[in-house]
Predicted model as a PDB file, atoms N, CA, C, CB and O in Angstrom, pLDDT in the B-factor column:
MODEL        1                                                                  
ATOM      1  N   MET A   1     292.986-164.722  38.725  1.00 66.00           N  
ATOM      2  CA  MET A   1     292.491-165.306  37.501  1.00 66.00           C  
ATOM      3  C   MET A   1     292.036-166.749  37.713  1.00 66.00           C  
ATOM      4  CB  MET A   1     293.558-165.244  36.429  1.00 66.00           C  
ATOM      5  O   MET A   1     291.018-167.164  37.160  1.00 66.00           O  
ATOM      6  N   ALA A   2     292.779-167.510  38.506  1.00 77.00           N  
ATOM      7  CA  ALA A   2     292.393-168.904  38.760  1.00 77.00           C  
ATOM      8  C   ALA A   2     291.044-168.975  39.461  1.00 77.00           C  
ATOM      9  CB  ALA A   2     293.462-169.615  39.606  1.00 77.00           C  
ATOM     10  O   ALA A   2     290.240-169.863  39.181  1.00 77.00           O  
ATOM     11  N   ASP A   3     290.798-168.036  40.372  1.00 91.00           N  
ATOM     12  CA  ASP A   3     289.512-168.023  41.057  1.00 91.00           C  
ATOM     13  C   ASP A   3     288.368-167.748  40.090  1.00 91.00           C  
ATOM     14  CB  ASP A   3     289.518-166.983  42.166  1.00 91.00           C  
ATOM     15  O   ASP A   3     287.303-168.354  40.206  1.00 91.00           O  
ATOM     16  N   GLN A   4     288.572-166.848  39.146  1.00 92.00           N  
ATOM     17  CA  GLN A   4     287.536-166.551  38.162  1.00 92.00           C  
ATOM     18  C   GLN A   4     287.294-167.737  37.251  1.00 92.00           C  
ATOM     19  CB  GLN A   4     287.917-165.330  37.339  1.00 92.00           C  
ATOM     20  O   GLN A   4     286.149-168.039  36.913  1.00 92.00           O  
ATOM     21  N   PHE A   5     288.363-168.415  36.850  1.00 91.00           N  
ATOM     22  CA  PHE A   5     288.229-169.609  36.014  1.00 91.00           C  
ATOM     23  C   PHE A   5     287.418-170.672  36.753  1.00 91.00           C  
ATOM     24  CB  PHE A   5     289.623-170.166  35.621  1.00 91.00           C  
ATOM     25  O   PHE A   5     286.499-171.261  36.184  1.00 91.00           O  
ATOM     26  N   ALA A   6     287.756-170.918  38.021  1.00 92.00           N  
ATOM     27  CA  ALA A   6     287.035-171.912  38.822  1.00 92.00           C  
ATOM     28  C   ALA A   6     285.568-171.531  38.947  1.00 92.00           C  
ATOM     29  CB  ALA A   6     287.669-172.050  40.218  1.00 92.00           C  
ATOM     30  O   ALA A   6     284.693-172.388  38.826  1.00 92.00           O  
ATOM     31  N   THR A   7     285.294-170.271  39.186  1.00 93.00           N  
ATOM     32  CA  THR A   7     283.915-169.799  39.301  1.00 93.00           C  
ATOM     33  C   THR A   7     283.154-170.013  37.995  1.00 93.00           C  
ATOM     34  CB  THR A   7     283.888-168.315  39.691  1.00 93.00           C  
ATOM     35  O   THR A   7     281.999-170.438  38.009  1.00 93.00           O  
ATOM     36  N   ASP A   8     283.797-169.721  36.878  1.00 94.00           N  
ATOM     37  CA  ASP A   8     283.163-169.889  35.569  1.00 94.00           C  
ATOM     38  C   ASP A   8     282.882-171.363  35.269  1.00 94.00           C  
ATOM     39  CB  ASP A   8     284.051-169.290  34.471  1.00 94.00           C  
ATOM     40  O   ASP A   8     281.806-171.703  34.776  1.00 94.00           O  
ATOM     41  N   VAL A   9     283.844-172.235  35.564  1.00 93.00           N  
ATOM     42  CA  VAL A   9     283.665-173.666  35.301  1.00 93.00           C  
ATOM     43  C   VAL A   9     282.573-174.232  36.195  1.00 93.00           C  
ATOM     44  CB  VAL A   9     284.985-174.434  35.520  1.00 93.00           C  
ATOM     45  O   VAL A   9     281.762-175.039  35.743  1.00 93.00           O  
ATOM     46  N   ILE A  10     282.542-173.822  37.453  1.00 93.00           N  
ATOM     47  CA  ILE A  10     281.481-174.278  38.363  1.00 93.00           C  
ATOM     48  C   ILE A  10     280.116-173.839  37.843  1.00 93.00           C  
ATOM     49  CB  ILE A  10     281.711-173.730  39.797  1.00 93.00           C  
ATOM     50  O   ILE A  10     279.153-174.602  37.913  1.00 93.00           O  
ATOM     51  N   ALA A  11     280.026-172.626  37.328  1.00 92.00           N  
ATOM     52  CA  ALA A  11     278.757-172.140  36.766  1.00 92.00           C  
ATOM     53  C   ALA A  11     278.339-172.983  35.561  1.00 92.00           C  
ATOM     54  CB  ALA A  11     278.879-170.654  36.355  1.00 92.00           C  
ATOM     55  O   ALA A  11     277.158-173.292  35.403  1.00 92.00           O  
ATOM     56  N   LEU A  12     279.300-173.359  34.709  1.00 91.00           N  
ATOM     57  CA  LEU A  12     278.992-174.215  33.560  1.00 91.00           C  
ATOM     58  C   LEU A  12     278.510-175.591  34.013  1.00 91.00           C  
ATOM     59  CB  LEU A  12     280.224-174.362  32.656  1.00 91.00           C  
ATOM     60  O   LEU A  12     277.557-176.138  33.458  1.00 91.00           O  
ATOM     61  N   ILE A  13     279.173-176.141  35.020  1.00 91.00           N  
ATOM     62  CA  ILE A  13     278.785-177.459  35.543  1.00 91.00           C  
ATOM     63  C   ILE A  13     277.383-177.395  36.142  1.00 91.00           C  
ATOM     64  CB  ILE A  13     279.802-177.950  36.606  1.00 91.00           C  
ATOM     65  O   ILE A  13     276.562-178.282  35.909  1.00 91.00           O  
ATOM     66  N   LYS A  14     277.117-176.352  36.909  1.00 88.00           N  
ATOM     67  CA  LYS A  14     275.793-176.201  37.528  1.00 88.00           C  
ATOM     68  C   LYS A  14     274.710-176.066  36.463  1.00 88.00           C  
ATOM     69  CB  LYS A  14     275.768-174.976  38.465  1.00 88.00           C  
ATOM     70  O   LYS A  14     273.644-176.671  36.577  1.00 88.00           O  
ATOM     71  N   LYS A  15     274.982-175.277  35.434  1.00 87.00           N  
ATOM     72  CA  LYS A  15     274.009-175.099  34.357  1.00 87.00           C  
ATOM     73  C   LYS A  15     273.727-176.432  33.662  1.00 87.00           C  
ATOM     74  CB  LYS A  15     274.517-174.061  33.337  1.00 87.00           C  
ATOM     75  O   LYS A  15     272.574-176.749  33.370  1.00 87.00           O  
ATOM     76  N   ARG A  16     274.782-177.213  33.396  1.00 86.00           N  
ATOM     77  CA  ARG A  16     274.607-178.511  32.738  1.00 86.00           C  
ATOM     78  C   ARG A  16     273.844-179.468  33.654  1.00 86.00           C  
ATOM     79  CB  ARG A  16     275.980-179.118  32.348  1.00 86.00           C  
ATOM     80  O   ARG A  16     272.975-180.205  33.188  1.00 86.00           O  
ATOM     81  N   ALA A  17     274.159-179.465  34.949  1.00 82.00           N  
ATOM     82  CA  ALA A  17     273.468-180.354  35.887  1.00 82.00           C  
ATOM     83  C   ALA A  17     271.986-180.025  35.957  1.00 82.00           C  
ATOM     84  CB  ALA A  17     274.093-180.256  37.282  1.00 82.00           C  
ATOM     85  O   ALA A  17     271.148-180.924  36.019  1.00 82.00           O  
ATOM     86  N   GLU A  18     271.661-178.737  35.948  1.00 80.00           N  
ATOM     87  CA  GLU A  18     270.261-178.329  35.975  1.00 80.00           C  
ATOM     88  C   GLU A  18     269.545-178.724  34.700  1.00 80.00           C  
ATOM     89  CB  GLU A  18     270.150-176.831  36.187  1.00 80.00           C  
ATOM     90  O   GLU A  18     268.389-179.146  34.747  1.00 80.00           O  
ATOM     91  N   SER A  19     270.214-178.596  33.552  1.00 80.00           N  
ATOM     92  CA  SER A  19     269.562-178.957  32.293  1.00 80.00           C  
ATOM     93  C   SER A  19     269.427-180.469  32.146  1.00 80.00           C  
ATOM     94  CB  SER A  19     270.342-178.387  31.111  1.00 80.00           C  
ATOM     95  O   SER A  19     268.475-180.948  31.531  1.00 80.00           O  
ATOM     96  N   GLU A  20     270.371-181.225  32.705  1.00 73.00           N  
ATOM     97  CA  GLU A  20     270.299-182.691  32.653  1.00 73.00           C  
ATOM     98  C   GLU A  20     269.114-183.219  33.450  1.00 73.00           C  
ATOM     99  CB  GLU A  20     271.597-183.308  33.183  1.00 73.00           C  
ATOM    100  O   GLU A  20     268.471-184.188  33.046  1.00 73.00           O  
ATOM    101  N   SER A  21     268.826-182.582  34.582  1.00 70.00           N  
ATOM    102  CA  SER A  21     267.760-183.082  35.445  1.00 70.00           C  
ATOM    103  C   SER A  21     266.387-182.584  35.002  1.00 70.00           C  
ATOM    104  CB  SER A  21     268.019-182.670  36.885  1.00 70.00           C  
ATOM    105  O   SER A  21     265.370-183.198  35.325  1.00 70.00           O  
ATOM    106  N   GLY A  22     266.355-181.475  34.265  1.00 63.00           N  
ATOM    107  CA  GLY A  22     265.090-180.950  33.785  1.00 63.00           C  
ATOM    108  C   GLY A  22     264.339-180.104  34.793  1.00 63.00           C  
ATOM    109  O   GLY A  22     263.479-179.311  34.410  1.00 63.00           O  
ATOM    110  N   GLU A  23     264.643-180.252  36.061  1.00 55.00           N  
ATOM    111  CA  GLU A  23     263.932-179.460  37.080  1.00 55.00           C  
ATOM    112  C   GLU A  23     264.821-179.168  38.274  1.00 55.00           C  
ATOM    113  CB  GLU A  23     262.669-180.191  37.545  1.00 55.00           C  
ATOM    114  O   GLU A  23     264.436-179.417  39.416  1.00 55.00           O  
ATOM    115  N   GLY A  24     266.007-178.641  38.015  1.00 53.00           N  
ATOM    116  CA  GLY A  24     266.929-178.354  39.108  1.00 53.00           C  
ATOM    117  C   GLY A  24     267.975-179.435  39.227  1.00 53.00           C  
ATOM    118  O   GLY A  24     268.140-180.252  38.321  1.00 53.00           O  
ATOM    119  N   MET A  25     268.676-179.443  40.328  1.00 53.00           N  
ATOM    120  CA  MET A  25     269.782-180.371  40.527  1.00 53.00           C  
ATOM    121  C   MET A  25     269.289-181.805  40.636  1.00 53.00           C  
ATOM    122  CB  MET A  25     270.571-179.995  41.772  1.00 53.00           C  
ATOM    123  O   MET A  25     268.183-182.047  41.119  1.00 53.00           O  
ATOM    124  N   PRO A  26     270.105-182.762  40.188  1.00 52.00           N  
ATOM    125  CA  PRO A  26     269.736-184.166  40.315  1.00 52.00           C  
ATOM    126  C   PRO A  26     269.467-184.541  41.767  1.00 52.00           C  
ATOM    127  CB  PRO A  26     270.832-185.053  39.742  1.00 52.00           C  
ATOM    128  O   PRO A  26     270.039-183.950  42.683  1.00 52.00           O  
ATOM    129  N   ALA A  27     268.608-185.510  41.971  1.00 46.00           N  
ATOM    130  CA  ALA A  27     268.227-185.913  43.317  1.00 46.00           C  
ATOM    131  C   ALA A  27     269.410-186.421  44.115  1.00 46.00           C  
ATOM    132  CB  ALA A  27     267.160-186.971  43.260  1.00 46.00           C  
ATOM    133  O   ALA A  27     269.409-186.317  45.342  1.00 46.00           O  
ATOM    134  N   SER A  28     270.429-186.973  43.447  1.00 53.00           N  
ATOM    135  CA  SER A  28     271.575-187.522  44.163  1.00 53.00           C  
ATOM    136  C   SER A  28     272.501-186.440  44.704  1.00 53.00           C  
ATOM    137  CB  SER A  28     272.350-188.443  43.258  1.00 53.00           C  
ATOM    138  O   SER A  28     273.406-186.743  45.481  1.00 53.00           O  
ATOM    139  N   PHE A  29     272.293-185.178  44.308  1.00 56.00           N  
ATOM    140  CA  PHE A  29     273.191-184.107  44.725  1.00 56.00           C  
ATOM    141  C   PHE A  29     272.571-183.269  45.823  1.00 56.00           C  
ATOM    142  CB  PHE A  29     273.555-183.226  43.544  1.00 56.00           C  
ATOM    143  O   PHE A  29     271.417-182.849  45.739  1.00 56.00           O  
ATOM    144  N   VAL A  30     273.368-183.036  46.859  1.00 50.00           N  
ATOM    145  CA  VAL A  30     272.939-182.174  47.952  1.00 50.00           C  
ATOM    146  C   VAL A  30     274.076-181.228  48.268  1.00 50.00           C  
ATOM    147  CB  VAL A  30     272.523-182.999  49.211  1.00 50.00           C  
ATOM    148  O   VAL A  30     275.210-181.668  48.459  1.00 50.00           O  
ATOM    149  N   GLY A  31     273.797-179.932  48.327  1.00 63.00           N  
ATOM    150  CA  GLY A  31     274.813-178.966  48.718  1.00 63.00           C  
ATOM    151  C   GLY A  31     275.322-178.120  47.574  1.00 63.00           C  
ATOM    152  O   GLY A  31     274.844-178.209  46.443  1.00 63.00           O  
ATOM    153  N   GLU A  32     276.309-177.290  47.896  1.00 80.00           N  
ATOM    154  CA  GLU A  32     276.916-176.388  46.929  1.00 80.00           C  
ATOM    155  C   GLU A  32     277.925-177.125  46.057  1.00 80.00           C  
ATOM    156  CB  GLU A  32     277.590-175.216  47.643  1.00 80.00           C  
ATOM    157  O   GLU A  32     278.538-178.102  46.490  1.00 80.00           O  
ATOM    158  N   ILE A  33     278.090-176.656  44.842  1.00 87.00           N  
ATOM    159  CA  ILE A  33     279.150-177.163  43.989  1.00 87.00           C  
ATOM    160  C   ILE A  33     280.378-176.298  44.256  1.00 87.00           C  
ATOM    161  CB  ILE A  33     278.738-177.145  42.464  1.00 87.00           C  
ATOM    162  O   ILE A  33     280.317-175.074  44.145  1.00 87.00           O  
ATOM    163  N   THR A  34     281.490-176.938  44.608  1.00 88.00           N  
ATOM    164  CA  THR A  34     282.750-176.245  44.854  1.00 88.00           C  
ATOM    165  C   THR A  34     283.838-176.929  44.040  1.00 88.00           C  
ATOM    166  CB  THR A  34     283.108-176.236  46.376  1.00 88.00           C  
ATOM    167  O   THR A  34     283.576-177.906  43.339  1.00 88.00           O  
ATOM    168  N   ILE A  35     285.057-176.413  44.134  1.00 89.00           N  
ATOM    169  CA  ILE A  35     286.157-177.052  43.419  1.00 89.00           C  
ATOM    170  C   ILE A  35     286.469-178.427  44.001  1.00 89.00           C  
ATOM    171  CB  ILE A  35     287.404-176.169  43.462  1.00 89.00           C  
ATOM    172  O   ILE A  35     287.142-179.229  43.354  1.00 89.00           O  
ATOM    173  N   ALA A  36     285.997-178.707  45.198  1.00 90.00           N  
ATOM    174  CA  ALA A  36     286.221-180.014  45.818  1.00 90.00           C  
ATOM    175  C   ALA A  36     285.134-181.025  45.454  1.00 90.00           C  
ATOM    176  CB  ALA A  36     286.294-179.865  47.325  1.00 90.00           C  
ATOM    177  O   ALA A  36     285.280-182.210  45.753  1.00 90.00           O  
ATOM    178  N   THR A  37     284.046-180.584  44.816  1.00 88.00           N  
ATOM    179  CA  THR A  37     282.953-181.476  44.443  1.00 88.00           C  
ATOM    180  C   THR A  37     283.397-182.411  43.333  1.00 88.00           C  
ATOM    181  CB  THR A  37     281.720-180.672  44.006  1.00 88.00           C  
ATOM    182  O   THR A  37     283.927-181.969  42.314  1.00 88.00           O  
ATOM    183  N   GLU A  38     283.179-183.703  43.531  1.00 86.00           N  
ATOM    184  CA  GLU A  38     283.508-184.670  42.495  1.00 86.00           C  
ATOM    185  C   GLU A  38     282.350-184.756  41.507  1.00 86.00           C  
ATOM    186  CB  GLU A  38     283.815-186.061  43.110  1.00 86.00           C  
ATOM    187  O   GLU A  38     281.186-184.784  41.905  1.00 86.00           O  
ATOM    188  N   LEU A  39     282.675-184.796  40.227  1.00 81.00           N  
ATOM    189  CA  LEU A  39     281.639-184.780  39.195  1.00 81.00           C  
ATOM    190  C   LEU A  39     280.700-185.973  39.299  1.00 81.00           C  
ATOM    191  CB  LEU A  39     282.276-184.753  37.824  1.00 81.00           C  
ATOM    192  O   LEU A  39     279.508-185.844  39.018  1.00 81.00           O  
ATOM    193  N   ASP A  40     281.216-187.130  39.697  1.00 79.00           N  
ATOM    194  CA  ASP A  40     280.325-188.287  39.809  1.00 79.00           C  
ATOM    195  C   ASP A  40     279.331-188.122  40.958  1.00 79.00           C  
ATOM    196  CB  ASP A  40     281.141-189.564  40.007  1.00 79.00           C  
ATOM    197  O   ASP A  40     278.309-188.806  40.983  1.00 79.00           O  
ATOM    198  N   ALA A  41     279.609-187.236  41.901  1.00 81.00           N  
ATOM    199  CA  ALA A  41     278.668-186.950  42.984  1.00 81.00           C  
ATOM    200  C   ALA A  41     277.460-186.161  42.481  1.00 81.00           C  
ATOM    201  CB  ALA A  41     279.368-186.176  44.103  1.00 81.00           C  
ATOM    202  O   ALA A  41     276.443-186.074  43.168  1.00 81.00           O  
ATOM    203  N   LEU A  42     277.572-185.590  41.291  1.00 83.00           N  
ATOM    204  CA  LEU A  42     276.481-184.800  40.723  1.00 83.00           C  
ATOM    205  C   LEU A  42     275.500-185.655  39.925  1.00 83.00           C  
ATOM    206  CB  LEU A  42     277.041-183.707  39.836  1.00 83.00           C  
ATOM    207  O   LEU A  42     274.468-185.159  39.473  1.00 83.00           O  
ATOM    208  N   GLY A  43     275.816-186.924  39.754  1.00 81.00           N  
ATOM    209  CA  GLY A  43     274.907-187.828  39.074  1.00 81.00           C  
ATOM    210  C   GLY A  43     275.022-187.832  37.553  1.00 81.00           C  
ATOM    211  O   GLY A  43     274.127-188.328  36.869  1.00 81.00           O  
ATOM    212  N   PHE A  44     276.116-187.282  37.016  1.00 84.00           N  
ATOM    213  CA  PHE A  44     276.312-187.314  35.571  1.00 84.00           C  
ATOM    214  C   PHE A  44     276.638-188.732  35.114  1.00 84.00           C  
ATOM    215  CB  PHE A  44     277.434-186.342  35.153  1.00 84.00           C  
ATOM    216  O   PHE A  44     277.366-189.460  35.789  1.00 84.00           O  
ATOM    217  N   ASP A  45     276.096-189.115  33.967  1.00 85.00           N  
ATOM    218  CA  ASP A  45     276.541-190.355  33.331  1.00 85.00           C  
ATOM    219  C   ASP A  45     277.703-189.983  32.402  1.00 85.00           C  
ATOM    220  CB  ASP A  45     275.357-191.072  32.537  1.00 85.00           C  
ATOM    221  O   ASP A  45     278.116-188.824  32.361  1.00 85.00           O  
ATOM    222  N   SER A  46     278.224-190.954  31.664  1.00 88.00           N  
ATOM    223  CA  SER A  46     279.395-190.680  30.827  1.00 88.00           C  
ATOM    224  C   SER A  46     279.094-189.648  29.739  1.00 88.00           C  
ATOM    225  CB  SER A  46     279.892-191.970  30.187  1.00 88.00           C  
ATOM    226  O   SER A  46     279.951-188.824  29.417  1.00 88.00           O  
ATOM    227  N   LEU A  47     277.901-189.684  29.178  1.00 89.00           N  
ATOM    228  CA  LEU A  47     277.537-188.682  28.175  1.00 89.00           C  
ATOM    229  C   LEU A  47     277.409-187.296  28.813  1.00 89.00           C  
ATOM    230  CB  LEU A  47     276.218-189.073  27.480  1.00 89.00           C  
ATOM    231  O   LEU A  47     277.798-186.297  28.208  1.00 89.00           O  
ATOM    232  N   GLY A  48     276.876-187.233  30.008  1.00 87.00           N  
ATOM    233  CA  GLY A  48     276.774-185.962  30.726  1.00 87.00           C  
ATOM    234  C   GLY A  48     278.144-185.361  31.010  1.00 87.00           C  
ATOM    235  O   GLY A  48     278.330-184.150  30.898  1.00 87.00           O  
ATOM    236  N   LEU A  49     279.112-186.212  31.379  1.00 90.00           N  
ATOM    237  CA  LEU A  49     280.474-185.726  31.606  1.00 90.00           C  
ATOM    238  C   LEU A  49     281.091-185.208  30.316  1.00 90.00           C  
ATOM    239  CB  LEU A  49     281.349-186.836  32.195  1.00 90.00           C  
ATOM    240  O   LEU A  49     281.794-184.197  30.322  1.00 90.00           O  
ATOM    241  N   ALA A  50     280.829-185.897  29.210  1.00 93.00           N  
ATOM    242  CA  ALA A  50     281.316-185.422  27.913  1.00 93.00           C  
ATOM    243  C   ALA A  50     280.697-184.068  27.578  1.00 93.00           C  
ATOM    244  CB  ALA A  50     280.998-186.448  26.801  1.00 93.00           C  
ATOM    245  O   ALA A  50     281.369-183.195  27.028  1.00 93.00           O  
ATOM    246  N   ASP A  51     279.431-183.892  27.904  1.00 92.00           N  
ATOM    247  CA  ASP A  51     278.759-182.609  27.669  1.00 92.00           C  
ATOM    248  C   ASP A  51     279.384-181.493  28.509  1.00 92.00           C  
ATOM    249  CB  ASP A  51     277.259-182.727  27.986  1.00 92.00           C  
ATOM    250  O   ASP A  51     279.540-180.370  28.029  1.00 92.00           O  
ATOM    251  N   VAL A  52     279.739-181.794  29.754  1.00 91.00           N  
ATOM    252  CA  VAL A  52     280.402-180.803  30.617  1.00 91.00           C  
ATOM    253  C   VAL A  52     281.735-180.395  29.990  1.00 91.00           C  
ATOM    254  CB  VAL A  52     280.625-181.373  32.057  1.00 91.00           C  
ATOM    255  O   VAL A  52     282.046-179.207  29.912  1.00 91.00           O  
ATOM    256  N   LEU A  53     282.516-181.367  29.549  1.00 93.00           N  
ATOM    257  CA  LEU A  53     283.794-181.057  28.913  1.00 93.00           C  
ATOM    258  C   LEU A  53     283.594-180.223  27.652  1.00 93.00           C  
ATOM    259  CB  LEU A  53     284.547-182.346  28.577  1.00 93.00           C  
ATOM    260  O   LEU A  53     284.366-179.301  27.385  1.00 93.00           O  
ATOM    261  N   TRP A  54     282.575-180.538  26.887  1.00 95.00           N  
ATOM    262  CA  TRP A  54     282.261-179.776  25.677  1.00 95.00           C  
ATOM    263  C   TRP A  54     281.905-178.329  26.033  1.00 95.00           C  
ATOM    264  CB  TRP A  54     281.096-180.442  24.904  1.00 95.00           C  
ATOM    265  O   TRP A  54     282.353-177.394  25.370  1.00 95.00           O  
ATOM    266  N   ASP A  55     281.108-178.153  27.070  1.00 94.00           N  
ATOM    267  CA  ASP A  55     280.728-176.803  27.495  1.00 94.00           C  
ATOM    268  C   ASP A  55     281.961-175.979  27.890  1.00 94.00           C  
ATOM    269  CB  ASP A  55     279.741-176.875  28.676  1.00 94.00           C  
ATOM    270  O   ASP A  55     282.080-174.811  27.520  1.00 94.00           O  
ATOM    271  N   VAL A  56     282.865-176.596  28.636  1.00 93.00           N  
ATOM    272  CA  VAL A  56     284.091-175.896  29.054  1.00 93.00           C  
ATOM    273  C   VAL A  56     284.948-175.565  27.830  1.00 93.00           C  
ATOM    274  CB  VAL A  56     284.903-176.760  30.068  1.00 93.00           C  
ATOM    275  O   VAL A  56     285.475-174.459  27.713  1.00 93.00           O  
ATOM    276  N   GLU A  57     285.081-176.524  26.932  1.00 94.00           N  
ATOM    277  CA  GLU A  57     285.863-176.285  25.719  1.00 94.00           C  
ATOM    278  C   GLU A  57     285.287-175.126  24.915  1.00 94.00           C  
ATOM    279  CB  GLU A  57     285.911-177.549  24.857  1.00 94.00           C  
ATOM    280  O   GLU A  57     286.029-174.250  24.471  1.00 94.00           O  
ATOM    281  N   GLN A  58     283.990-175.116  24.727  1.00 95.00           N  
ATOM    282  CA  GLN A  58     283.349-174.071  23.946  1.00 95.00           C  
ATOM    283  C   GLN A  58     283.500-172.687  24.604  1.00 95.00           C  
ATOM    284  CB  GLN A  58     281.873-174.402  23.757  1.00 95.00           C  
ATOM    285  O   GLN A  58     283.594-171.672  23.915  1.00 95.00           O  
ATOM    286  N   ALA A  59     283.521-172.663  25.923  1.00 93.00           N  
ATOM    287  CA  ALA A  59     283.647-171.390  26.637  1.00 93.00           C  
ATOM    288  C   ALA A  59     285.056-170.815  26.542  1.00 93.00           C  
ATOM    289  CB  ALA A  59     283.266-171.570  28.096  1.00 93.00           C  
ATOM    290  O   ALA A  59     285.244-169.605  26.664  1.00 93.00           O  
ATOM    291  N   TYR A  60     286.039-171.676  26.327  1.00 88.00           N  
ATOM    292  CA  TYR A  60     287.431-171.224  26.362  1.00 88.00           C  
ATOM    293  C   TYR A  60     288.192-171.458  25.074  1.00 88.00           C  
ATOM    294  CB  TYR A  60     288.144-171.901  27.469  1.00 88.00           C  
ATOM    295  O   TYR A  60     289.420-171.527  25.099  1.00 88.00           O  
ATOM    296  N   VAL A  61     287.501-171.583  23.943  1.00 83.00           N  
ATOM    297  CA  VAL A  61     288.180-171.738  22.655  1.00 83.00           C  
ATOM    298  C   VAL A  61     288.409-170.373  22.055  1.00 83.00           C  
ATOM    299  CB  VAL A  61     287.362-172.629  21.688  1.00 83.00           C  
ATOM    300  O   VAL A  61     288.969-170.264  20.965  1.00 83.00           O  
TER     301      VAL A  61                                                      
ENDMDL                                                                          
END                                                                             
């Protein structure tokens, strides 16, 4: 179950990162998103991080 949760959250983060950049992943990000990936490495600003948290909350309410 933990693996599925991690996979689902990573998918939500990837979707948000793609929508934030408008054309795929932000230029500052290179590589796969894993559970070891730090969110600030994805180029999110504080509002973007709040949006990620909102997406996770909405998926699991």
